[in-house]
N, C-alpha and C positions, 0 to 999 in steps of 0.2 A: 072637348078640351077640359083637362082637370085644371081648375083655378088654383093658384098659389098666392097666399097672402105675404106681404112683406115680412110681418112678424108671424113666425111659424112655430113658436115654442109649444103651443098646444095643437098644432096641425098633425093630422095623421092621415096617410093613405094606407089602406088595408086591402090586401088580397086574401080571400077566403077560398080555400079549395073545397071540393066536395066532401072530403073527409072532415071538414070543420077546422082543420089546421090553418093557421093565419101567418101572414108575413106583413109586417108593418113597416112604414118608413117616416122617420121624423128628422127634422133638422131646422136650424142648427142645433147640435146637441153635444153633451158631454158624455162619452160612453163610460167614464168611471163612475158616474152617478146612477147608472142603470141597476135595476132590482131584479133583473132576470137571474135564472139559476146560474148562468155563466155569461161572461162578456169575451169577446174575441180580441186578441192583442195581435196587431200587425207586426210581428217581431222581425228581428234579423236572425241570421242562422246561428249566431252564437248563443242566443237566449239570455245575454246579459244586460239587456236594457239598451236603450238608445234614445233618439229624439221622437218628436211627435206623439202619436197614441202610445207607442211603446214606453217612452220615457213617463208619460203622464200615469200609465197603468202601474208602472214600478213605483213611482212616487206616492201614488194613492194607496196602493197595496201594501207598502212597507217591505222590510226585508224577508218576509216568509216567502214572498213569491220568488225572490232572487235565489233564496236557499234551495228551494226546490228545483229551480232551472238548473242550478249548479249540479244537482245530483243527476238530473236528466242528462246534461252534457257529459258528465263523468261516465254515464253508461253507454251513451249512443253517439257521442262526439256531436258535431254540428248538425242542426236540423235541416234537412234538404227542402228546397222550395216546394210547395204544394203538400207538404205533410203538416201534421199537427200533434201536439202533446198538450196534457192538462196538468194544471198546479191549482193550488188553493187560491182563493181571492184575497187572502191576507185580510187587510183592514177595509176592503171594498165592501159595498153593499151585496154584490154578486159573490156567491159562495166559491166560484170557481173562475179560472182563467184558462181560455183555450188559446194557446200560442201557435200561430201558423205563419210561415214565410211565403210572402207573395213573389210573384216574378219581377225582375227588373225589366222594365220595357225597353226593347231594343229594335223597335220598329213593327213589331207584331209578327215577324216571320221566324221567330226563334222558339216557337212552342209556348209563347206566353199565355195565349188563350186557355190552352189545356191545363197548364200550371195554376192559373188563377181559379179556373173551375174547380180543380181538386182541392184548393184551400178551402172552399165553401162546403164541398161534399164531405171532406175529411173532418171538418169541425163539427158538422151535424152527425156524421157517423160516430165520432168520439163522444159527443154529447149524449147520444142515444145509447151508446154502450155503458154509459154511466148513469142511465136512467134519469137524465135531466129533462126538464120539460120546456124550458125556454133558454133562448140565448140571444145575444146582441152582437151584431157585427159592425164594424167600421167599413168604410169603402176602401178595401184592401188594395194595396200597390198604387193608389191614385196620387199619393203624396210625393214623398222624396223618390220613390221608385219610378215615378213619371209615367204611370199608365193613364192614357187619356180617359177621362170620365165617361165620355159618349161610347168608347168601346167597352170599358169595364162594366158598365151598368147592365147590359143585356146579358152578359156571362154571369154576373153575380146572381141576378134574379132567376135566370133559367136553371142554373146549377142548384141553387136553393130549392126552388120548387121541385125539381126532380128528385133531390135528396130527400125531401119531406114525404114524398110518396112511399118510400120503404122504410120511414122511421116508425118506430114502435112507441117511443116515449115523447120525443120532441113534438110539441103542438104549436108552439109560438115563436117565431123568429122576428126580431127587429133589426132594422137597419137604421143606425144613429149616424146621421150624415153631418159633415163638418159645417157645411154652409148651404145657402139657398140655391146657389148655382148647381150644387151636386145634387140637391132634392129635386130641382127642375129637371136635370138630366134623367134621373130614375123615372120621374113622372112622365117624360116623353116616351120612354120605352113602354111603360104600362098603357099609354094611349094608343099604341100600335102594337097589339099582341102578335102580329106576324114577324116582329123583330126578335121574339123570344123562341127559343129551341125547346119548346114544351107543348105537348098535345092535349093535356087534359084540361077541363074546364075550370074556371074560377070567376069569382065575382070581385068587382072593385068597389070599394066604399071609400068615400072621402068625408072627413068631419073636422069641425073646428069647435072648440069649446071656450 
């Protein structure tokens, strides 16, 4: 059993692949403070900002992010669910923001799992295409879009691990989770690897400082 403390600001669960690439899980956390090369925005299809993580990233990054989003929208229109685009990080510590649109949960029988997996894969693919070495994810679609964390967590972890296998540059992925309950849900998935659709070996490390 992976033990979790009540205060987890300095708590990390880390998965390390045979290649040395790592996936870390922290929470509660503020993704806008992350210092990875990029952070991921759980955006809406308009790319014009919103509530939750989306609004916080736009507020923290300033007008430069919105300006680039407007240019993207003028070129491609709305961003389909499961896809991703990249902009500057503006005033954020991260140099870039990867914007992806998660699925709205409608019971799980409308392709939500495939779309959610695509969000993670496309963000890692795009980060790799831009030679970024690290990025931070929120728990996509688990807020206003209603995806149950218990169902979203194994999809998020499996698709991330799978995408890292073919990455040339991305070596470190972090999940910055909103609260302890979400962190516990991710920990439960890692305690039972059979829940993951991932066949390569990895090791789990837990630490607190």
